[in-house]
PyMOL Python script that loads the backbone (N, CA, C, O; Angstrom):
from pymol import cmd

cmd.read_pdbstr("""\
ATOM      1  N   MET A   1      84.378 -51.847 -39.952  1.00  0.00           N
ATOM      2  CA  MET A   1      85.331 -52.503 -39.085  1.00  0.00           C
ATOM      3  C   MET A   1      86.208 -51.424 -38.471  1.00  0.00           C
ATOM      4  O   MET A   1      86.609 -50.480 -39.151  1.00  0.00           O
ATOM      5  N   THR A   2      86.502 -51.565 -37.191  1.00  0.00           N
ATOM      6  CA  THR A   2      87.339 -50.582 -36.514  1.00  0.00           C
ATOM      7  C   THR A   2      88.800 -50.783 -36.887  1.00  0.00           C
ATOM      8  O   THR A   2      89.195 -51.840 -37.381  1.00  0.00           O
ATOM      9  N   GLU A   3      89.586 -49.755 -36.642  1.00  0.00           N
ATOM     10  CA  GLU A   3      91.026 -49.837 -36.926  1.00  0.00           C
ATOM     11  C   GLU A   3      91.683 -50.900 -36.056  1.00  0.00           C
ATOM     12  O   GLU A   3      92.561 -51.628 -36.521  1.00  0.00           O
ATOM     13  N   THR A   4      91.268 -50.995 -34.810  1.00  0.00           N
ATOM     14  CA  THR A   4      91.833 -52.005 -33.924  1.00  0.00           C
ATOM     15  C   THR A   4      91.559 -53.411 -34.444  1.00  0.00           C
ATOM     16  O   THR A   4      92.440 -54.271 -34.431  1.00  0.00           O
ATOM     17  N   LEU A   5      90.341 -53.634 -34.898  1.00  0.00           N
ATOM     18  CA  LEU A   5      90.008 -54.960 -35.447  1.00  0.00           C
ATOM     19  C   LEU A   5      90.775 -55.216 -36.738  1.00  0.00           C
ATOM     20  O   LEU A   5      91.214 -56.341 -36.975  1.00  0.00           O
ATOM     21  N   ARG A   6      90.943 -54.209 -37.567  1.00  0.00           N
ATOM     22  CA  ARG A   6      91.733 -54.370 -38.797  1.00  0.00           C
ATOM     23  C   ARG A   6      93.169 -54.800 -38.468  1.00  0.00           C
ATOM     24  O   ARG A   6      93.723 -55.688 -39.115  1.00  0.00           O
ATOM     25  N   ARG A   7      93.760 -54.161 -37.457  1.00  0.00           N
ATOM     26  CA  ARG A   7      95.130 -54.521 -37.065  1.00  0.00           C
ATOM     27  C   ARG A   7      95.200 -55.947 -36.556  1.00  0.00           C
ATOM     28  O   ARG A   7      96.130 -56.690 -36.868  1.00  0.00           O
ATOM     29  N   ALA A   8      94.202 -56.318 -35.768  1.00  0.00           N
ATOM     30  CA  ALA A   8      94.168 -57.687 -35.227  1.00  0.00           C
ATOM     31  C   ALA A   8      94.022 -58.705 -36.348  1.00  0.00           C
ATOM     32  O   ALA A   8      94.715 -59.722 -36.359  1.00  0.00           O
ATOM     33  N   VAL A   9      93.137 -58.441 -37.281  1.00  0.00           N
ATOM     34  CA  VAL A   9      92.939 -59.360 -38.415  1.00  0.00           C
ATOM     35  C   VAL A   9      94.207 -59.461 -39.240  1.00  0.00           C
ATOM     36  O   VAL A   9      94.571 -60.550 -39.684  1.00  0.00           O
ATOM     37  N   ALA A  10      94.887 -58.340 -39.452  1.00  0.00           N
ATOM     38  CA  ALA A  10      96.140 -58.357 -40.215  1.00  0.00           C
ATOM     39  C   ALA A  10      97.181 -59.240 -39.531  1.00  0.00           C
ATOM     40  O   ALA A  10      97.918 -59.971 -40.194  1.00  0.00           O
ATOM     41  N   GLN A  11      97.234 -59.169 -38.223  1.00  0.00           N
ATOM     42  CA  GLN A  11      98.190 -60.014 -37.493  1.00  0.00           C
ATOM     43  C   GLN A  11      97.789 -61.471 -37.547  1.00  0.00           C
ATOM     44  O   GLN A  11      98.639 -62.347 -37.703  1.00  0.00           O
ATOM     45  N   VAL A  12      96.513 -61.733 -37.420  1.00  0.00           N
ATOM     46  CA  VAL A  12      96.030 -63.121 -37.464  1.00  0.00           C
ATOM     47  C   VAL A  12      96.283 -63.738 -38.832  1.00  0.00           C
ATOM     48  O   VAL A  12      96.583 -64.928 -38.938  1.00  0.00           O
ATOM     49  N   GLU A  13      96.161 -62.933 -39.873  1.00  0.00           N
ATOM     50  CA  GLU A  13      96.404 -63.440 -41.232  1.00  0.00           C
ATOM     51  C   GLU A  13      97.829 -63.949 -41.413  1.00  0.00           C
ATOM     52  O   GLU A  13      98.082 -64.743 -42.319  1.00  0.00           O
ATOM     53  N   GLN A  14      98.747 -63.518 -40.591  1.00  0.00           N
ATOM     54  CA  GLN A  14     100.138 -63.949 -40.692  1.00  0.00           C
ATOM     55  C   GLN A  14     100.381 -65.299 -40.011  1.00  0.00           C
ATOM     56  O   GLN A  14     101.452 -65.887 -40.161  1.00  0.00           O
ATOM     57  N   LEU A  15      99.417 -65.774 -39.285  1.00  0.00           N
ATOM     58  CA  LEU A  15      99.558 -67.035 -38.547  1.00  0.00           C
ATOM     59  C   LEU A  15      99.232 -68.234 -39.432  1.00  0.00           C
ATOM     60  O   LEU A  15      98.671 -68.095 -40.519  1.00  0.00           O
ATOM     61  N   SER A  16      99.595 -69.399 -38.944  1.00  0.00           N
ATOM     62  CA  SER A  16      99.266 -70.635 -39.659  1.00  0.00           C
ATOM     63  C   SER A  16      97.746 -70.836 -39.642  1.00  0.00           C
ATOM     64  O   SER A  16      97.055 -70.274 -38.792  1.00  0.00           O
ATOM     65  N   PRO A  17      97.234 -71.629 -40.571  1.00  0.00           N
ATOM     66  CA  PRO A  17      95.785 -71.900 -40.569  1.00  0.00           C
ATOM     67  C   PRO A  17      95.276 -72.452 -39.236  1.00  0.00           C
ATOM     68  O   PRO A  17      94.190 -72.080 -38.791  1.00  0.00           O
ATOM     69  N   ASP A  18      96.040 -73.327 -38.601  1.00  0.00           N
ATOM     70  CA  ASP A  18      95.616 -73.884 -37.308  1.00  0.00           C
ATOM     71  C   ASP A  18      95.524 -72.785 -36.252  1.00  0.00           C
ATOM     72  O   ASP A  18      94.576 -72.752 -35.467  1.00  0.00           O
ATOM     73  N   GLN A  19      96.498 -71.895 -36.233  1.00  0.00           N
ATOM     74  CA  GLN A  19      96.479 -70.801 -35.269  1.00  0.00           C
ATOM     75  C   GLN A  19      95.336 -69.827 -35.566  1.00  0.00           C
ATOM     76  O   GLN A  19      94.708 -69.298 -34.648  1.00  0.00           O
ATOM     77  N   GLN A  20      95.076 -69.599 -36.839  1.00  0.00           N
ATOM     78  CA  GLN A  20      93.959 -68.731 -37.231  1.00  0.00           C
ATOM     79  C   GLN A  20      92.654 -69.335 -36.753  1.00  0.00           C
ATOM     80  O   GLN A  20      91.800 -68.632 -36.210  1.00  0.00           O
ATOM     81  N   ASP A  21      92.495 -70.641 -36.953  1.00  0.00           N
ATOM     82  CA  ASP A  21      91.266 -71.306 -36.518  1.00  0.00           C
ATOM     83  C   ASP A  21      91.110 -71.230 -35.009  1.00  0.00           C
ATOM     84  O   ASP A  21      90.001 -71.036 -34.509  1.00  0.00           O
ATOM     85  N   ALA A  22      92.217 -71.382 -34.271  1.00  0.00           N
ATOM     86  CA  ALA A  22      92.150 -71.333 -32.815  1.00  0.00           C
ATOM     87  C   ALA A  22      91.673 -69.949 -32.351  1.00  0.00           C
ATOM     88  O   ALA A  22      90.833 -69.846 -31.457  1.00  0.00           O
ATOM     89  N   ILE A  23      92.203 -68.911 -32.953  1.00  0.00           N
ATOM     90  CA  ILE A  23      91.787 -67.558 -32.587  1.00  0.00           C
ATOM     91  C   ILE A  23      90.333 -67.314 -33.017  1.00  0.00           C
ATOM     92  O   ILE A  23      89.570 -66.673 -32.294  1.00  0.00           O
ATOM     93  N   ALA A  24      89.964 -67.811 -34.163  1.00  0.00           N
ATOM     94  CA  ALA A  24      88.586 -67.659 -34.614  1.00  0.00           C
ATOM     95  C   ALA A  24      87.619 -68.349 -33.658  1.00  0.00           C
ATOM     96  O   ALA A  24      86.546 -67.820 -33.369  1.00  0.00           O
ATOM     97  N   GLU A  25      87.994 -69.524 -33.167  1.00  0.00           N
ATOM     98  CA  GLU A  25      87.146 -70.235 -32.202  1.00  0.00           C
ATOM     99  C   GLU A  25      86.990 -69.440 -30.915  1.00  0.00           C
ATOM    100  O   GLU A  25      85.899 -69.373 -30.349  1.00  0.00           O
ATOM    101  N   LEU A  26      88.088 -68.834 -30.450  1.00  0.00           N
ATOM    102  CA  LEU A  26      88.007 -67.992 -29.253  1.00  0.00           C
ATOM    103  C   LEU A  26      87.049 -66.819 -29.468  1.00  0.00           C
ATOM    104  O   LEU A  26      86.241 -66.493 -28.598  1.00  0.00           O
ATOM    105  N   MET A  27      87.152 -66.203 -30.620  1.00  0.00           N
ATOM    106  CA  MET A  27      86.283 -65.068 -30.936  1.00  0.00           C
ATOM    107  C   MET A  27      84.822 -65.497 -30.993  1.00  0.00           C
ATOM    108  O   MET A  27      83.945 -64.820 -30.456  1.00  0.00           O
ATOM    109  N   LEU A  28      84.571 -66.616 -31.642  1.00  0.00           N
ATOM    110  CA  LEU A  28      83.203 -67.102 -31.759  1.00  0.00           C
ATOM    111  C   LEU A  28      82.608 -67.463 -30.404  1.00  0.00           C
ATOM    112  O   LEU A  28      81.439 -67.183 -30.136  1.00  0.00           O
ATOM    113  N   ARG A  29      83.426 -68.089 -29.548  1.00  0.00           N
ATOM    114  CA  ARG A  29      82.947 -68.417 -28.205  1.00  0.00           C
ATOM    115  C   ARG A  29      82.610 -67.153 -27.429  1.00  0.00           C
ATOM    116  O   ARG A  29      81.601 -67.111 -26.725  1.00  0.00           O
ATOM    117  N   GLU A  30      83.428 -66.140 -27.547  1.00  0.00           N
ATOM    118  CA  GLU A  30      83.167 -64.878 -26.861  1.00  0.00           C
ATOM    119  C   GLU A  30      81.864 -64.257 -27.336  1.00  0.00           C
ATOM    120  O   GLU A  30      81.068 -63.778 -26.528  1.00  0.00           O
ATOM    121  N   LEU A  31      81.646 -64.265 -28.644  1.00  0.00           N
ATOM    122  CA  LEU A  31      80.422 -63.702 -29.197  1.00  0.00           C
ATOM    123  C   LEU A  31      79.190 -64.504 -28.745  1.00  0.00           C
ATOM    124  O   LEU A  31      78.149 -63.925 -28.432  1.00  0.00           O
ATOM    125  N   GLU A  32      79.315 -65.821 -28.717  1.00  0.00           N
ATOM    126  CA  GLU A  32      78.203 -66.670 -28.267  1.00  0.00           C
ATOM    127  C   GLU A  32      77.897 -66.397 -26.799  1.00  0.00           C
ATOM    128  O   GLU A  32      76.731 -66.345 -26.407  1.00  0.00           O
ATOM    129  N   GLU A  33      78.935 -66.224 -25.986  1.00  0.00           N
ATOM    130  CA  GLU A  33      78.708 -65.932 -24.560  1.00  0.00           C
ATOM    131  C   GLU A  33      77.995 -64.598 -24.395  1.00  0.00           C
ATOM    132  O   GLU A  33      77.116 -64.467 -23.544  1.00  0.00           O
ATOM    133  N   ARG A  34      78.361 -63.619 -25.193  1.00  0.00           N
ATOM    134  CA  ARG A  34      77.689 -62.312 -25.115  1.00  0.00           C
ATOM    135  C   ARG A  34      76.222 -62.436 -25.513  1.00  0.00           C
ATOM    136  O   ARG A  34      75.349 -61.832 -24.890  1.00  0.00           O
ATOM    137  N   GLU A  35      75.959 -63.221 -26.552  1.00  0.00           N
ATOM    138  CA  GLU A  35      74.567 -63.447 -26.964  1.00  0.00           C
ATOM    139  C   GLU A  35      73.795 -64.135 -25.863  1.00  0.00           C
ATOM    140  O   GLU A  35      72.662 -63.756 -25.565  1.00  0.00           O
ATOM    141  N   TRP A  36      74.401 -65.153 -25.247  1.00  0.00           N
ATOM    142  CA  TRP A  36      73.748 -65.891 -24.167  1.00  0.00           C
ATOM    143  C   TRP A  36      73.462 -64.964 -22.992  1.00  0.00           C
ATOM    144  O   TRP A  36      72.364 -64.967 -22.436  1.00  0.00           O
ATOM    145  N   ASP A  37      74.473 -64.165 -22.619  1.00  0.00           N
ATOM    146  CA  ASP A  37      74.287 -63.230 -21.502  1.00  0.00           C
ATOM    147  C   ASP A  37      73.132 -62.285 -21.775  1.00  0.00           C
ATOM    148  O   ASP A  37      72.315 -62.031 -20.891  1.00  0.00           O
ATOM    149  N   ALA A  38      73.058 -61.764 -22.989  1.00  0.00           N
ATOM    150  CA  ALA A  38      71.969 -60.839 -23.344  1.00  0.00           C
ATOM    151  C   ALA A  38      70.625 -61.540 -23.271  1.00  0.00           C
ATOM    152  O   ALA A  38      69.636 -60.953 -22.832  1.00  0.00           O
ATOM    153  N   LEU A  39      70.586 -62.789 -23.698  1.00  0.00           N
ATOM    154  CA  LEU A  39      69.335 -63.544 -23.654  1.00  0.00           C
ATOM    155  C   LEU A  39      68.897 -63.790 -22.222  1.00  0.00           C
ATOM    156  O   LEU A  39      67.727 -63.601 -21.889  1.00  0.00           O
ATOM    157  N   VAL A  40      69.811 -64.204 -21.384  1.00  0.00           N
ATOM    158  CA  VAL A  40      69.477 -64.558 -20.006  1.00  0.00           C
ATOM    159  C   VAL A  40      69.018 -63.345 -19.202  1.00  0.00           C
ATOM    160  O   VAL A  40      68.148 -63.471 -18.340  1.00  0.00           O
ATOM    161  N   ILE A  41      69.583 -62.187 -19.470  1.00  0.00           N
ATOM    162  CA  ILE A  41      69.208 -61.011 -18.686  1.00  0.00           C
ATOM    163  C   ILE A  41      67.978 -60.295 -19.237  1.00  0.00           C
ATOM    164  O   ILE A  41      67.510 -59.324 -18.644  1.00  0.00           O
ATOM    165  N   SER A  42      67.454 -60.765 -20.364  1.00  0.00           N
ATOM    166  CA  SER A  42      66.263 -60.108 -20.914  1.00  0.00           C
ATOM    167  C   SER A  42      65.089 -60.275 -19.956  1.00  0.00           C
ATOM    168  O   SER A  42      65.025 -61.248 -19.206  1.00  0.00           O
ATOM    169  N   GLU A  43      64.175 -59.334 -19.984  1.00  0.00           N
ATOM    170  CA  GLU A  43      63.012 -59.386 -19.086  1.00  0.00           C
ATOM    171  C   GLU A  43      62.167 -60.633 -19.342  1.00  0.00           C
ATOM    172  O   GLU A  43      61.644 -61.234 -18.404  1.00  0.00           O
ATOM    173  N   ALA A  44      62.035 -61.022 -20.612  1.00  0.00           N
ATOM    174  CA  ALA A  44      61.255 -62.222 -20.932  1.00  0.00           C
ATOM    175  C   ALA A  44      61.880 -63.468 -20.299  1.00  0.00           C
ATOM    176  O   ALA A  44      61.174 -64.317 -19.754  1.00  0.00           O
ATOM    177  N   SER A  45      63.190 -63.567 -20.375  1.00  0.00           N
ATOM    178  CA  SER A  45      63.876 -64.715 -19.772  1.00  0.00           C
ATOM    179  C   SER A  45      63.741 -64.702 -18.259  1.00  0.00           C
ATOM    180  O   SER A  45      63.508 -65.735 -17.632  1.00  0.00           O
ATOM    181  N   GLN A  46      63.889 -63.521 -17.685  1.00  0.00           N
ATOM    182  CA  GLN A  46      63.780 -63.408 -16.234  1.00  0.00           C
ATOM    183  C   GLN A  46      62.378 -63.817 -15.768  1.00  0.00           C
ATOM    184  O   GLN A  46      62.234 -64.505 -14.757  1.00  0.00           O
ATOM    185  N   GLU A  47      61.360 -63.397 -16.498  1.00  0.00           N
ATOM    186  CA  GLU A  47      59.988 -63.773 -16.130  1.00  0.00           C
ATOM    187  C   GLU A  47      59.793 -65.290 -16.259  1.00  0.00           C
ATOM    188  O   GLU A  47      59.171 -65.912 -15.397  1.00  0.00           O
ATOM    189  N   TYR A  48      60.321 -65.878 -17.327  1.00  0.00           N
ATOM    190  CA  TYR A  48      60.227 -67.315 -17.527  1.00  0.00           C
ATOM    191  C   TYR A  48      60.922 -68.056 -16.383  1.00  0.00           C
ATOM    192  O   TYR A  48      60.388 -69.031 -15.856  1.00  0.00           O
ATOM    193  N   LEU A  49      62.110 -67.592 -16.003  1.00  0.00           N
ATOM    194  CA  LEU A  49      62.833 -68.229 -14.903  1.00  0.00           C
ATOM    195  C   LEU A  49      62.079 -68.092 -13.586  1.00  0.00           C
ATOM    196  O   LEU A  49      62.068 -69.023 -12.781  1.00  0.00           O
ATOM    197  N   ARG A  50      61.445 -66.934 -13.356  1.00  0.00           N
ATOM    198  CA  ARG A  50      60.631 -66.771 -12.145  1.00  0.00           C
ATOM    199  C   ARG A  50      59.479 -67.766 -12.124  1.00  0.00           C
ATOM    200  O   ARG A  50      59.169 -68.333 -11.076  1.00  0.00           O
ATOM    201  N   ARG A  51      58.840 -67.983 -13.275  1.00  0.00           N
ATOM    202  CA  ARG A  51      57.750 -68.963 -13.331  1.00  0.00           C
ATOM    203  C   ARG A  51      58.259 -70.365 -13.058  1.00  0.00           C
ATOM    204  O   ARG A  51      57.610 -71.125 -12.339  1.00  0.00           O
ATOM    205  N   LEU A  52      59.417 -70.728 -13.620  1.00  0.00           N
ATOM    206  CA  LEU A  52      59.973 -72.056 -13.380  1.00  0.00           C
ATOM    207  C   LEU A  52      60.294 -72.254 -11.905  1.00  0.00           C
ATOM    208  O   LEU A  52      60.037 -73.321 -11.346  1.00  0.00           O
ATOM    209  N   VAL A  53      60.850 -71.236 -11.282  1.00  0.00           N
ATOM    210  CA  VAL A  53      61.165 -71.322  -9.858  1.00  0.00           C
ATOM    211  C   VAL A  53      59.876 -71.499  -9.047  1.00  0.00           C
ATOM    212  O   VAL A  53      59.824 -72.331  -8.142  1.00  0.00           O
ATOM    213  N   ALA A  54      58.867 -70.740  -9.359  1.00  0.00           N
ATOM    214  CA  ALA A  54      57.594 -70.837  -8.641  1.00  0.00           C
ATOM    215  C   ALA A  54      56.993 -72.227  -8.808  1.00  0.00           C
ATOM    216  O   ALA A  54      56.486 -72.803  -7.845  1.00  0.00           O
ATOM    217  N   GLU A  55      57.045 -72.771 -10.026  1.00  0.00           N
ATOM    218  CA  GLU A  55      56.532 -74.113 -10.270  1.00  0.00           C
ATOM    219  C   GLU A  55      57.322 -75.152  -9.467  1.00  0.00           C
ATOM    220  O   GLU A  55      56.738 -76.046  -8.855  1.00  0.00           O
ATOM    221  N   ALA A  56      58.643 -75.027  -9.475  1.00  0.00           N
ATOM    222  CA  ALA A  56      59.479 -75.985  -8.747  1.00  0.00           C
ATOM    223  C   ALA A  56      59.203 -75.929  -7.258  1.00  0.00           C
ATOM    224  O   ALA A  56      59.130 -76.962  -6.591  1.00  0.00           O
ATOM    225  N   ARG A  57      59.050 -74.724  -6.740  1.00  0.00           N
ATOM    226  CA  ARG A  57      58.763 -74.589  -5.303  1.00  0.00           C
ATOM    227  C   ARG A  57      57.397 -75.172  -4.955  1.00  0.00           C
ATOM    228  O   ARG A  57      57.239 -75.811  -3.915  1.00  0.00           O
ATOM    229  N   ALA A  58      56.423 -74.957  -5.813  1.00  0.00           N
ATOM    230  CA  ALA A  58      55.087 -75.518  -5.575  1.00  0.00           C
ATOM    231  C   ALA A  58      55.126 -77.034  -5.622  1.00  0.00           C
ATOM    232  O   ALA A  58      54.506 -77.691  -4.785  1.00  0.00           O
ATOM    233  N   GLU A  59      55.844 -77.607  -6.587  1.00  0.00           N
ATOM    234  CA  GLU A  59      55.964 -79.054  -6.660  1.00  0.00           C
ATOM    235  C   GLU A  59      56.691 -79.621  -5.445  1.00  0.00           C
ATOM    236  O   GLU A  59      56.331 -80.680  -4.931  1.00  0.00           O
ATOM    237  N   ASP A  60      57.717 -78.903  -4.993  1.00  0.00           N
ATOM    238  CA  ASP A  60      58.446 -79.353  -3.821  1.00  0.00           C
ATOM    239  C   ASP A  60      57.548 -79.316  -2.580  1.00  0.00           C
ATOM    240  O   ASP A  60      57.543 -80.253  -1.782  1.00  0.00           O
ATOM    241  N   ALA A  61      56.797 -78.233  -2.428  1.00  0.00           N
ATOM    242  CA  ALA A  61      55.893 -78.095  -1.284  1.00  0.00           C
ATOM    243  C   ALA A  61      54.824 -79.179  -1.302  1.00  0.00           C
ATOM    244  O   ALA A  61      54.367 -79.622  -0.249  1.00  0.00           O
ATOM    245  N   ALA A  62      54.425 -79.606  -2.495  1.00  0.00           N
ATOM    246  CA  ALA A  62      53.400 -80.636  -2.622  1.00  0.00           C
ATOM    247  C   ALA A  62      53.985 -82.046  -2.534  1.00  0.00           C
ATOM    248  O   ALA A  62      53.255 -83.031  -2.642  1.00  0.00           O
ATOM    249  N   GLY A  63      55.289 -82.138  -2.340  1.00  0.00           N
ATOM    250  CA  GLY A  63      55.921 -83.458  -2.237  1.00  0.00           C
ATOM    251  C   GLY A  63      56.069 -84.167  -3.560  1.00  0.00           C
ATOM    252  O   GLY A  63      56.207 -85.390  -3.597  1.00  0.00           O
ATOM    253  N   GLU A  64      56.043 -83.425  -4.641  1.00  0.00           N
ATOM    254  CA  GLU A  64      56.127 -84.017  -5.967  1.00  0.00           C
ATOM    255  C   GLU A  64      57.542 -84.107  -6.519  1.00  0.00           C
ATOM    256  O   GLU A  64      57.749 -84.603  -7.627  1.00  0.00           O
ATOM    257  N   ILE A  65      58.505 -83.634  -5.759  1.00  0.00           N
ATOM    258  CA  ILE A  65      59.896 -83.661  -6.214  1.00  0.00           C
ATOM    259  C   ILE A  65      60.558 -84.922  -5.699  1.00  0.00           C
ATOM    260  O   ILE A  65      60.487 -85.238  -4.511  1.00  0.00           O
ATOM    261  N   GLN A  66      61.197 -85.635  -6.600  1.00  0.00           N
ATOM    262  CA  GLN A  66      61.899 -86.849  -6.231  1.00  0.00           C
ATOM    263  C   GLN A  66      63.377 -86.645  -6.495  1.00  0.00           C
ATOM    264  O   GLN A  66      63.759 -86.180  -7.569  1.00  0.00           O
ATOM    265  N   ASP A  67      64.202 -86.984  -5.538  1.00  0.00           N
ATOM    266  CA  ASP A  67      65.653 -86.879  -5.697  1.00  0.00           C
ATOM    267  C   ASP A  67      66.062 -87.815  -6.831  1.00  0.00           C
ATOM    268  O   ASP A  67      65.703 -88.993  -6.831  1.00  0.00           O
ATOM    269  N   SER A  68      66.801 -87.295  -7.782  1.00  0.00           N
ATOM    270  CA  SER A  68      67.179 -88.108  -8.925  1.00  0.00           C
ATOM    271  C   SER A  68      68.068 -89.276  -8.524  1.00  0.00           C
ATOM    272  O   SER A  68      68.123 -90.281  -9.232  1.00  0.00           O
ATOM    273  N   THR A  69      68.757 -89.160  -7.410  1.00  0.00           N
ATOM    274  CA  THR A  69      69.608 -90.278  -6.961  1.00  0.00           C
ATOM    275  C   THR A  69      68.774 -91.433  -6.442  1.00  0.00           C
ATOM    276  O   THR A  69      69.273 -92.553  -6.333  1.00  0.00           O
ATOM    277  N   ASP A  70      67.498 -91.179  -6.116  1.00  0.00           N
ATOM    278  CA  ASP A  70      66.618 -92.241  -5.659  1.00  0.00           C
ATOM    279  C   ASP A  70      66.295 -93.242  -6.763  1.00  0.00           C
ATOM    280  O   ASP A  70      65.923 -94.381  -6.480  1.00  0.00           O
ATOM    281  N   ARG A  71      66.436 -92.825  -8.011  1.00  0.00           N
ATOM    282  CA  ARG A  71      66.088 -93.705  -9.123  1.00  0.00           C
ATOM    283  C   ARG A  71      67.145 -94.740  -9.394  1.00  0.00           C
ATOM    284  O   ARG A  71      66.862 -95.743 -10.049  1.00  0.00           O
ATOM    285  N   TRP A  72      68.346 -94.537  -8.916  1.00  0.00           N
ATOM    286  CA  TRP A  72      69.434 -95.440  -9.241  1.00  0.00           C
ATOM    287  C   TRP A  72      69.634 -96.355  -8.108  1.00  0.00           C
ATOM    288  O   TRP A  72      70.512 -97.217  -8.159  1.00  0.00           O
TER     289      TRP A  72
END
""", "prot")
cmd.dss("prot")
cmd.show_as("cartoon", "prot")
cmd.util.cbc("prot")
cmd.orient("prot")
């Protein structure tokens, strides 16, 4: 653990349990966003997204796409 993180944890430990949980939730959300960002920018994800786009364009060109508002 870095010194900066140690200082932050020491300060958070002085807060009420509710405040500690709120900060913990913020930290967890940030970590999840970083994981998501890394996943989305991976070459495998980019290739998968390119395939999905190509499929959607082909379906649209073939007239197979239906506006979802048409169902209601």
